[in-house]
C-alpha positions as CSV (number, residue, x, y, z in Angstrom):
1,M,-95.0,82.5,-130.4
2,T,-97.3,83.1,-127.8
3,L,-96.5,84.5,-124.1
4,K,-97.0,81.0,-122.7
5,Q,-94.3,79.6,-125.0
6,L,-92.0,82.1,-124.5
7,F,-92.4,81.7,-120.7
8,L,-92.0,77.9,-121.0
9,G,-89.0,78.3,-123.2
10,L,-87.3,80.9,-120.5
11,L,-87.9,78.3,-117.8
12,G,-86.1,75.5,-120.0
13,L,-83.3,77.8,-120.3
14,V,-82.9,78.7,-116.7
15,A,-83.1,74.9,-115.8
16,V,-80.5,74.1,-118.4
17,Q,-78.1,76.8,-117.1
18,S,-78.8,76.1,-113.3
19,Y,-78.3,72.0,-113.3
20,A,-77.0,70.8,-110.3
21,Q,-77.1,67.4,-108.6
22,L,-76.3,66.0,-105.1
23,T,-74.9,62.8,-104.4
24,I,-74.4,61.2,-101.0
25,S,-72.8,57.6,-100.8
26,G,-71.3,55.3,-98.1
27,E,-69.0,52.7,-97.5
28,L,-68.7,50.1,-94.8
29,R,-65.9,47.6,-95.1
30,P,-65.0,45.2,-92.3
31,R,-62.0,42.9,-93.0
32,A,-60.9,40.0,-90.9
33,E,-57.4,38.9,-91.4
34,Y,-55.2,35.7,-90.1
35,Q,-51.4,36.8,-90.4
36,N,-48.7,34.3,-90.2
37,D,-45.5,36.4,-91.5
38,A,-47.2,38.5,-93.9
39,K,-44.5,41.3,-95.0
40,T,-41.7,39.7,-93.1
41,L,-40.4,36.6,-91.8
42,N,-41.1,35.8,-88.1
43,A,-39.3,33.4,-85.9
44,D,-41.3,30.1,-85.6
45,A,-42.2,31.0,-81.8
46,T,-44.0,34.0,-82.9
47,D,-47.7,33.5,-82.8
48,A,-50.1,34.5,-86.0
49,V,-52.0,37.1,-85.7
50,L,-55.9,37.5,-86.0
51,F,-57.7,40.9,-86.0
52,V,-60.6,42.7,-87.6
53,S,-60.1,46.2,-89.5
54,Q,-63.0,48.4,-90.6
55,R,-63.4,51.5,-93.0
56,T,-66.6,53.5,-92.8
57,R,-66.9,56.4,-95.3
58,I,-69.5,59.2,-96.0
59,N,-68.8,60.6,-99.5
60,T,-70.6,64.0,-100.5
61,Q,-70.5,65.5,-104.0
62,F,-72.3,68.7,-105.5
63,T,-72.0,69.0,-109.2
64,N,-73.3,71.8,-111.6
65,E,-72.1,73.3,-114.8
66,A,-69.5,75.4,-113.4
67,Y,-67.6,73.3,-110.7
68,T,-67.8,70.1,-108.5
69,F,-67.3,70.1,-104.6
70,Y,-66.7,66.9,-102.9
71,V,-66.0,65.5,-99.5
72,S,-65.1,62.3,-98.1
73,M,-65.1,61.5,-94.5
74,Q,-64.0,58.4,-93.1
75,D,-63.5,56.2,-90.1
76,V,-60.8,53.7,-89.9
77,R,-60.2,51.4,-87.0
78,T,-59.3,47.9,-85.5
79,W,-62.1,46.1,-83.5
80,G,-61.4,46.8,-80.0
81,D,-58.9,49.6,-80.2
82,V,-61.4,51.7,-78.6
83,K,-63.3,50.9,-75.1
84,Q,-66.9,50.4,-75.4
85,L,-67.4,53.5,-73.1
86,A,-65.2,55.7,-75.3
87,D,-64.3,59.0,-73.6
88,N,-61.3,60.2,-75.8
89,G,-59.5,59.5,-78.9
90,S,-61.1,59.4,-82.4
91,S,-60.1,57.7,-85.6
92,L,-62.3,60.0,-87.6
93,S,-60.5,61.7,-90.5
94,L,-60.9,63.6,-93.8
95,H,-59.8,61.5,-96.7
96,Q,-60.7,63.8,-99.5
97,A,-62.1,67.4,-99.6
98,W,-61.5,69.0,-103.2
99,G,-63.3,71.3,-105.5
100,Q,-62.9,71.3,-109.6
101,V,-63.8,74.5,-111.2
102,K,-64.6,74.4,-114.9
103,F,-62.9,77.8,-116.5
104,A,-63.5,76.4,-120.4
105,P,-65.2,73.6,-122.2
106,N,-61.7,71.8,-122.0
107,F,-60.1,73.3,-119.0
108,S,-60.5,73.0,-115.1
109,V,-58.5,73.2,-112.0
110,K,-58.9,70.5,-109.0
111,V,-57.6,71.7,-105.8
112,G,-57.5,70.2,-102.3
113,R,-57.3,67.0,-100.5
114,Q,-57.6,64.4,-103.4
115,E,-56.9,61.0,-104.5
116,I,-54.6,60.9,-107.4
117,I,-54.9,57.7,-109.8
118,L,-52.9,57.3,-113.1
119,D,-52.8,54.6,-115.5
120,D,-52.6,51.1,-113.4
121,S,-51.7,52.9,-110.4
122,R,-47.9,52.0,-110.4
123,I,-46.8,55.5,-109.8
124,F,-49.9,57.1,-108.3
125,G,-52.8,55.3,-106.8
126,N,-55.3,55.6,-104.1
127,V,-54.0,52.3,-102.3
128,G,-57.6,51.1,-101.9
129,W,-56.5,48.0,-100.2
130,A,-55.3,49.7,-96.9
131,Q,-58.2,50.9,-95.1
132,Q,-57.2,54.6,-94.6
133,G,-56.4,55.0,-98.6
134,R,-53.8,57.6,-99.9
135,S,-54.7,61.0,-100.7
136,H,-52.6,64.1,-101.6
137,D,-53.0,67.7,-101.1
138,A,-52.6,69.2,-104.3
139,L,-53.4,71.5,-107.1
140,I,-53.9,69.9,-110.6
141,F,-54.4,71.8,-114.0
142,K,-56.9,69.4,-116.1
143,L,-56.9,70.0,-119.9
144,G,-58.3,67.7,-122.3
145,N,-61.6,66.3,-124.4
146,A,-62.5,63.1,-126.2
147,A,-59.0,62.9,-128.0
148,Y,-56.4,63.7,-125.2
149,K,-56.0,64.3,-121.3
150,L,-53.3,66.4,-120.1
151,D,-52.9,66.7,-116.1
152,L,-50.5,69.2,-114.7
153,G,-50.0,68.7,-110.9
154,L,-48.3,70.4,-108.2
155,A,-48.0,70.4,-104.1
156,Y,-45.8,71.9,-101.6
157,N,-46.2,70.7,-98.0
158,Q,-45.6,72.2,-94.6
159,D,-46.3,70.8,-91.2
160,A,-47.8,74.0,-89.7
161,D,-48.6,77.7,-90.9
162,K,-45.3,78.9,-89.2
163,A,-42.7,81.5,-90.3
164,T,-39.5,79.4,-90.2
165,K,-36.9,78.1,-92.5
166,G,-38.8,77.3,-95.8
167,T,-37.8,73.9,-96.2
168,D,-38.4,72.7,-92.6
169,Y,-40.8,69.6,-92.8
170,N,-41.4,66.9,-90.1
171,V,-44.0,64.6,-91.6
172,A,-42.6,61.2,-92.3
173,G,-43.3,59.7,-95.7
174,N,-44.6,62.6,-97.2
175,Y,-43.0,64.5,-100.0
176,K,-41.8,68.1,-99.3
177,A,-42.7,69.3,-102.8
178,M,-44.0,67.7,-106.0
179,Q,-44.7,68.6,-109.6
180,Y,-46.2,66.2,-112.4
181,A,-47.3,66.1,-116.1
182,W,-49.2,63.3,-117.2
183,F,-50.5,62.9,-120.8
184,H,-52.7,60.5,-122.2
185,K,-54.1,59.7,-125.6
186,D,-56.1,56.8,-127.0
187,Y,-55.5,55.2,-130.4
188,S,-57.3,52.7,-132.4
189,K,-55.5,49.5,-130.7
190,V,-53.4,51.6,-128.1
191,K,-53.9,53.7,-125.2
192,A,-50.9,55.6,-124.4
193,S,-49.8,57.7,-121.3
194,F,-46.6,59.5,-120.5
195,L,-45.5,60.5,-117.1
196,F,-42.7,63.0,-115.8
197,L,-42.6,63.3,-111.9
198,N,-40.4,65.7,-110.1
199,N,-40.4,64.6,-106.3
200,G,-38.5,66.6,-103.8
201,L,-37.7,64.9,-100.3
202,V,-35.8,66.0,-97.3
203,L,-33.7,63.8,-95.2
204,T,-34.2,65.9,-91.9
205,P,-36.6,68.4,-91.0
206,D,-34.3,71.3,-91.8
207,A,-32.4,69.8,-94.7
208,N,-32.4,71.0,-98.3
209,I,-34.9,69.5,-100.6
210,N,-33.6,66.8,-102.9
211,Y,-35.1,66.0,-106.1
212,S,-35.6,63.0,-108.3
213,Q,-37.1,62.9,-111.8
214,T,-39.1,59.8,-112.8
215,Y,-39.8,59.5,-116.5
216,G,-42.1,56.9,-118.1
217,T,-44.7,55.3,-120.1
218,Y,-47.6,53.2,-119.8
219,L,-48.9,51.4,-122.7
220,K,-52.3,49.3,-123.1
221,F,-52.8,47.3,-126.5
222,K,-55.6,45.3,-127.6
223,A,-54.3,43.2,-130.3
224,T,-57.6,41.0,-130.9
225,S,-60.9,40.7,-129.0
226,N,-59.4,38.0,-126.9
227,I,-55.5,39.1,-126.5
228,N,-54.3,42.2,-124.9
229,A,-50.9,43.4,-123.3
230,T,-49.7,46.1,-121.2
231,F,-46.1,47.6,-121.1
232,S,-44.7,50.2,-118.7
233,G,-41.2,51.3,-118.1
234,Y,-39.9,54.3,-115.9
235,Y,-36.3,55.8,-115.4
236,Q,-35.4,57.7,-112.1
237,G,-32.6,60.3,-111.8
238,G,-31.7,63.3,-110.1
239,E,-31.1,62.8,-106.2
240,D,-32.7,60.5,-103.9
241,K,-33.5,61.6,-100.3
242,A,-30.0,61.6,-98.8
243,G,-28.9,63.7,-101.8
244,K,-26.9,60.8,-103.4
245,G,-27.1,60.5,-107.2
246,L,-30.1,58.4,-108.6
247,S,-30.0,55.9,-111.6
248,A,-32.7,53.3,-111.6
249,F,-35.5,51.8,-113.9
250,L,-38.5,49.9,-113.7
251,V,-40.0,47.7,-116.7
252,G,-43.0,45.6,-116.9
253,L,-44.8,43.4,-119.4
254,D,-48.3,41.7,-118.9
255,L,-50.0,39.7,-121.6
256,G,-53.6,38.5,-121.3
257,Y,-55.7,35.9,-123.2
258,K,-59.6,35.4,-122.9
259,A,-59.9,31.8,-123.4
260,N,-63.7,31.8,-123.4
261,D,-66.7,33.5,-121.4
262,T,-65.3,31.6,-118.3
263,W,-61.4,31.7,-118.3
264,N,-59.1,34.5,-118.7
265,L,-55.3,33.7,-118.4
266,G,-52.3,35.6,-118.1
267,L,-48.5,35.9,-117.7
268,G,-46.1,38.7,-117.0
269,F,-42.8,39.9,-115.7
270,E,-41.7,43.2,-113.6
271,M,-38.2,44.3,-113.0
272,Q,-37.3,46.9,-110.7
273,S,-33.4,47.7,-110.3
274,G,-31.6,47.6,-107.0
275,N,-28.1,48.0,-105.4
276,A,-25.9,45.1,-105.4
277,Y,-24.0,44.2,-102.0
278,D,-20.5,44.8,-103.5
279,S,-21.4,47.8,-106.0
280,T,-18.8,50.4,-106.2
281,S,-21.2,53.1,-107.9
282,T,-21.4,56.3,-106.3
283,D,-25.2,56.2,-107.5
284,N,-28.3,54.8,-105.8
285,K,-29.7,52.4,-108.5
286,A,-32.8,51.5,-106.3
287,F,-36.1,52.1,-108.2
288,T,-38.9,53.6,-105.9
289,P,-42.5,53.1,-106.9
290,F,-43.4,56.2,-104.7
291,Y,-47.0,56.8,-104.5
292,G,-48.4,53.8,-106.3
293,T,-51.0,51.1,-105.1
294,N,-48.1,48.6,-104.5
295,H,-50.2,45.8,-103.0
296,K,-51.8,45.2,-106.4
297,F,-48.3,44.4,-107.6
298,N,-45.4,41.7,-106.8
299,G,-47.8,39.5,-104.5
300,F,-50.7,40.4,-102.2
301,M,-48.3,39.1,-98.9
302,D,-46.8,42.5,-99.6
303,Y,-43.1,41.2,-98.8
304,F,-41.9,43.9,-101.3
305,Y,-42.3,47.7,-101.7
306,V,-45.3,48.1,-98.9
307,G,-43.3,50.1,-96.3
308,N,-40.5,47.8,-97.1
309,H,-37.7,46.7,-99.4
310,G,-36.7,50.5,-100.3
311,N,-33.0,51.0,-101.4
312,S,-32.8,47.2,-101.3
313,V,-31.6,44.8,-104.1
314,G,-34.5,45.4,-106.6
315,L,-37.1,42.7,-107.7
316,V,-37.5,40.3,-110.6
317,D,-41.2,39.2,-110.5
318,L,-42.3,36.5,-113.1
319,Y,-46.0,35.5,-112.7
320,L,-48.5,33.5,-113.9
321,K,-52.4,34.2,-113.3
322,A,-55.9,32.6,-114.2
323,S,-59.4,33.7,-113.3
324,A,-62.5,31.9,-113.8
325,K,-66.2,33.1,-113.8
326,L,-68.5,31.0,-111.5
327,G,-71.9,31.9,-112.3
328,K,-73.1,35.4,-113.1
329,S,-72.1,37.1,-109.7
330,S,-68.9,35.1,-108.6
331,S,-65.2,34.6,-109.7
332,I,-61.8,33.1,-108.3
333,T,-58.5,34.2,-109.1
334,A,-55.1,32.3,-108.7
335,F,-51.6,34.1,-109.0
336,V,-48.3,32.4,-108.8
337,H,-45.2,34.6,-108.3
338,N,-41.6,33.5,-108.7
339,F,-39.4,36.1,-107.0
340,S,-35.5,37.1,-107.4
341,A,-33.1,40.0,-106.5
342,Q,-32.3,42.0,-109.7
343,A,-28.9,42.7,-108.0
344,D,-26.5,40.4,-106.0
345,I,-27.8,39.9,-102.2
346,A,-24.5,38.9,-100.7
347,A,-21.5,36.6,-101.3
348,G,-22.6,33.0,-101.8
349,V,-26.3,33.9,-101.5
350,D,-28.5,33.0,-104.6
351,K,-30.5,35.7,-106.1
352,A,-33.8,33.4,-105.6
353,L,-36.3,35.0,-103.0
354,G,-39.2,32.5,-103.3
355,T,-42.5,31.8,-104.6
356,E,-45.9,33.2,-103.7
357,I,-49.3,31.6,-104.5
358,D,-52.4,34.0,-104.2
359,L,-55.9,32.9,-104.4
360,V,-58.9,35.3,-104.4
361,Y,-62.7,34.7,-104.5
362,K,-65.3,37.4,-105.1
363,H,-69.1,37.3,-104.8
364,K,-71.2,40.3,-105.9
365,V,-74.4,39.5,-103.6
366,N,-76.1,42.6,-105.0
367,K,-75.7,46.0,-106.5
368,D,-74.4,47.3,-103.2
369,V,-72.9,44.6,-101.3
370,S,-70.1,42.2,-102.4
371,L,-68.2,39.7,-100.2
372,S,-64.4,38.6,-101.0
373,A,-62.0,36.3,-99.5
374,G,-58.4,35.2,-100.1
375,Y,-55.7,32.8,-99.1
376,S,-51.8,33.5,-99.7
377,Q,-48.5,31.4,-99.3
378,M,-44.7,32.4,-99.3
379,F,-42.6,29.8,-99.8
380,A,-39.2,31.8,-98.9
381,S,-35.7,30.9,-100.4
382,E,-32.4,31.7,-98.7
383,G,-32.2,35.0,-100.3
384,L,-35.2,36.3,-98.6
385,E,-34.2,34.7,-95.4
386,Y,-31.0,36.6,-95.6
387,L,-32.7,40.0,-96.6
388,K,-35.3,39.5,-94.0
389,G,-32.9,38.4,-91.2
390,N,-34.7,35.3,-90.4
391,T,-33.5,31.3,-91.1
392,D,-36.2,29.6,-89.4
393,G,-37.7,28.0,-92.7
394,N,-41.1,28.4,-91.1
395,T,-44.7,28.4,-92.8
396,N,-45.6,31.8,-94.1
397,D,-49.2,32.2,-94.7
398,W,-52.1,34.9,-94.8
399,G,-55.9,34.6,-95.1
400,W,-58.8,37.2,-95.2
401,I,-62.4,37.8,-95.6
402,M,-63.8,41.3,-96.4
403,L,-67.5,42.6,-96.5
404,T,-68.1,45.9,-98.6
405,I,-71.3,47.5,-98.6
406,K,-71.4,50.8,-100.8
407,P,-74.9,52.1,-100.8
408,S,-75.8,55.4,-102.7
409,L,-77.9,57.3,-99.8
410,F,-79.3,60.1,-101.7
411,I,-79.3,61.4,-105.4
412,S,-80.9,64.7,-106.2
413,K,-83.4,64.6,-109.2
């Protein structure tokens, strides 16, 4: 070996060992919405609402063979909520800021402000539809290789760095403490996941932590090249936020059929347990999907489990769906949901809640730009009117159009 060959070999070794890449990306997402009784039923005299919201993000990621460093800054606003000559206030926030350190080939630790997305996002999701999204302050131990994945996550929240009673916490909507274990393995025709979540909530800022336990599985089957199915089942025990015993469940099944290169068809159901109006049980039987992307499920008008319908009569959702490709870059999808309560609503009130129709159109302008739009209508039944406290029988519809621009601003060589 010549001196030149040795020198070039050493340079190559250093280059491999010091591999690093910096990526900067962005996102601009304005969305106009027409709302006429989305999420709830309003009186006939209530005017419809029209507004534009916008999410802007700058994402920076640095990766080498030893660790990854990631920061995502975002600005979320409604057009017009800040005067043109702005002199105060800010909608700028930190969406994610985490580091993931690799300690061994199959073991790393991810720590910081981060999105947690598991399986179909039913229990943990980033709530991507919401302009602000969801992220957690958490520590996650990640083990796995090509054969399996195991995540062990934990979090413990305080509202300030103060030395008071250890359980004091005053941030609405957050857990006080949380631990979870998620295991995933792929088989020849089945992808299987198992989840355990220990979720600690406090009823008042100075109350003790009440823990609930959620156990469950998510299974994805591919029977043939054009037939697939998913199954999810979860049980919740322990105590609810108020310290009451908890015994609740969720079960769901989704069947998909690819008819041809243009059409995809599907049907399914989901049932979440609830509390009957005349129940004498000492347990709370209402299931809570906690930190999932709930907008993805049970209709896009968000009448159920999107900041509402908690500790209520539960839900049975029977649905049909069909999607069609419109050329190489466009598609249209239709959903029909039939909703009913899982538990009795009231004496003489039928369990039927209503039928919702959702239409969504998507068009990919180019690799960085996409356009989407949708329209939904809810045909409410007496049961939903009873739950929402409105019996006007009015029209309930919602429409939206959204432009998404996601450029790659810089990628180091």
